[in-house]
N, C-alpha and C positions, 0 to 999 in steps of 0.2 A: 406223451407221442405214441405210445403202445395202447392207452385209452383210448386216445381218438381214433385208431385201429380199430380196435371191438366196435365201439359207436358206430363207426360205418361201417363193419360187416352187421351190425344189427338190424343199422337204416335200410341195405340191401335188400338183408330177410325179409322184411317189411314189405318193404318194395314188391317185391314177388308175389304179393297176396293182391295188388293192386287189380292186375290184371283177369285176375278170379272173380272180383267183387264187379268189376267192369262187364262181368257178362252177367254175372249173376243181377245185378239191377238192369231193369226190363226198356229203363229212358234210353232217348237217344244221345247219343255221345255229347252232344252240346249241353243237354241237361242233365247230365251227369256231370260233367264239371262246374255248370252252374252252380246247384246244389251242392256240391261238394265244398265249393268254395263258400259259399254261404253259410253254411252249418258249420263250418267251421272259425269263420268269423266270428258268429253269435256267440260259440261255446267260447274262443278267446276273450271276448269282450265280460263275459259272464266270469270266466275266472280271474280277470283284471279286476272285477268291480270286487268280487270277493274277498281276495287279497289284499285289495285297496293299491293297488301298486299304482304310481305314477309315471308317466313315461315325459319328461320336457324336452320335449322334440316340435319343431315348428310346421306348421302347416306343409310347408314348402317341402319339406323332407318328409312328413309322411306320406305325401301323394308320390315323393320320388320313388320311397319304398314300396307303395302299393303299386306303381308303374310295374316291378322288378313284380309282384304278384297277378297281372294281368298277364306277363309271357308265360308264367306256370301256368294258368289258365289255357292258356292256346296250346300250349304243349299237352294236355291234359284231352283236349279237344279232338286231335289229332292223334294222338296215342289210342284213345275209346275208339276214335273212327276206325283205325288200322284195325282194332278187334272186331269191331262191329263188322265188319266189310271181307276180313278174313277170318283169321282166329285167333287165340289170346297165345298162343307160340308164335308165328311168326309176328302181329303185333310187339312182343318182348325183344324176338330178335332182331328189329328194326333199330330196338333202342340202343342197341351195341356203337351205332354209328354216331355218337353224339359225344362220344372219345375223340374220333378225327376232327370233328367241329370245333369242340375244343383245343383241339392240337393248332386248328388254323387258326381260330378266331381270338384265343386267349392273348396272344402274342401280339396281334395286332392291336386290339383293344390298351392293350398293359404298354404297347411302344414299347416292347422285346422282341429281340430275334426270335425266329422259329426254332423250336427243338426238334432238329433234323431226326434223331431218336423216337420221339414221342409220335411224329409224323407217319416213320415206316412202322413203330409197330400197331398205332390205329388202324394203319391204312391192313394190315393185317385181318382186322375186323371189315373194312371194306371190302377185300375179296369175298370174307366169306359172306357177304349180305350180297353183294354182286353175283354168287355162283345160286345161292338161293333165287335172286332177281332171273337171271340168267335162263336156268333150266328149270326152274318151276313156274309156269306162266299164270297158274291157278287161282293166286292171290296178288295180281300186279296193283288192281288199286289199295286194297291194303298196306302192301308194302311202299306205295310211294306216300300213303299218308302217314306210314309210319317211321321214313326217311325225313319229311316235314318235322315230325313230330320232335325226331333226336336233333332236329338243327334248334328247335325251340329250346330245347333241352338244355343244350351247351349256351347259349344264349343266356340261359337263366342262372345256370349254375356261376358261370363267368362271374355275371353282375352280382351275385349272392357270396360271392368271394368276398367281393370288395363293401359290398355291406355286413358280412359278417368282422372284418376287421374292424368297424367303428362302432356294430351296436351290439346289445344282448339277443341272444337266439330270442325268448321272450317277446323283446320290442320290433324283432324282424318280424316273426311270425303275427304278429297283431296286424300291423297296418300292410302284411303283404295279403291277408286273407280280406279285411273291414275295404281297405280303397281297392285293393286287388280286383273286390269283388265289386263293387262301383264301375269300376273302371271296363270289367269285361262285361257289364251288364249294358252300358253302351254300344258294347260291338255284339250284343245277343240277335238282333235282327240281322245281321249278314251274314253271322255262322249259321241261325236259322232258317235263314234263305239256300246255302250254301248243302246243309245237311239234313235239309226237311224234316223240321219236327213235325211228330203227326199226334201228340199227346205231354201235356205240358205238366200234370200232377203227378206224383208216384202215388202207388198203391202203398199199404202198409207195408208188404215185406220188401219193395225197394227202399223204402223210408229206413227200415232196419239195416238193409244193406249198405245204406250210403250213412247210415250214423257209426257204424263197424267201421267202414272205409276213413270216416274223417277222424275219428279218433285215434287210432292205430296206422294205419297208412298215410295219413297226411299230420296230423297233428304231433305225434308222437316221433314218427320218423322224419320230421324235417326239424325236430330237436336235435336227434341224434347227427343229422346232415350238420346243419350250422354250426354245432358242437365239433365237429371232424373237420370243416373246413378253416378253423382257425388254425390249428396247425398241418393240415395236408393241402397240394395243390390241388388246384380245380380241376388238372387234368388225370390226375391218379386218383381222385373223386368221380370223376367222369369214368375213368375206365374199370374202376370197383366195380360201377353198375352195369357193367358186360355181364357180370356175374347174375346180375337178377334174371335174364333166361332161363339159367338151369333150372332154378328154385319153381320157377312159373309153370315151364315145360312140364317138368316131373310133376306138378301140382294139376295141371291141365290134363295128362296123360290118366292119371289116377281118377278126378273126376267126371271129365267128359269123354275120354279114349282118344284123344287125338292124336295119336300115334297113327292110328287110322287114313289118317288125314295127310298124313307130314311122307314127303319123297327122300331118297338117298339124296339127293340135293341137299335138302333142309339139312338135314345132320350133317353131312360135310361142311357145309357153312361153317354151322354151330361148333364142328371141332375147331377150324380155323378162329372163330372168335375168342374160345375159352384159350388157345395157345396164344393171343394177344395178350391177354389178361395176367397169362402165367407169366412172361417173358415183361413184362410190366413191374409184375411185381417183384421178380428177381433181381431189374435194375433198380428201384425202390431198396429193396434190400441192401445190394452192393454199393449205394450211395451213403446209405447210411451207416455202413461198417465203415466207409472212407471217413465219414464226417467224426467219426468218434476213435478213431485211429485203431481199429482193429483188425 
């Protein structure tokens, strides 16, 4: 269990850089997501061929795994859209809503009772987002896109939890990125219309940052997430990712000086989000003590 929490925290740390790379790449949000999934799929296929790995999975199951990958790509689109229409800090703070959506949707999909404590704890994050949304009207479109992104993130985490119980991380990643890329490509015309794509080819600089994003913040990060999901609940994983804004905002302030763009309402909302994470970690720690009889 301890190793799973370490891997989860490394994944959160890597996730903190995704917003930074999203701003460094000058492409539209849709194309960032499309190239990210395509490059990840190509790299994973090459690694599978070089290692001579064999995956004895039926085509139907491959497509099912790929469908979850398409959900991930949609989450990326709205996440990067939030960053493009607002800024990095706003985009990553909205991601904290995924814990609330997970607390509500996971019991419904798993056919179990809703845990009131989980809803209340994640509700603190909702209050934080509400404070930012209600008092700072500057980036409302970016915030709205971020909220949609967090919904798809929650769905992805829940579905991925079920996959992690059946398949290895390498298997899931391979088919999510390959079949997911094909599935997302079918939706490209719709998203390209919504987000108005004006340029389809990346520059050499864009390609460099995309490769960094794919290797470290996609392939490596999701390996750690999938490993963590084998021992840790989807809700805890989702809530732990509420720490991502702390890393990203710190980087955004250093690199882009975004502290000049943020209001007191933003920081007050951020404090509520941090509080929700701290209380959940305390809850998990107490539950572990009870289970071990200490």
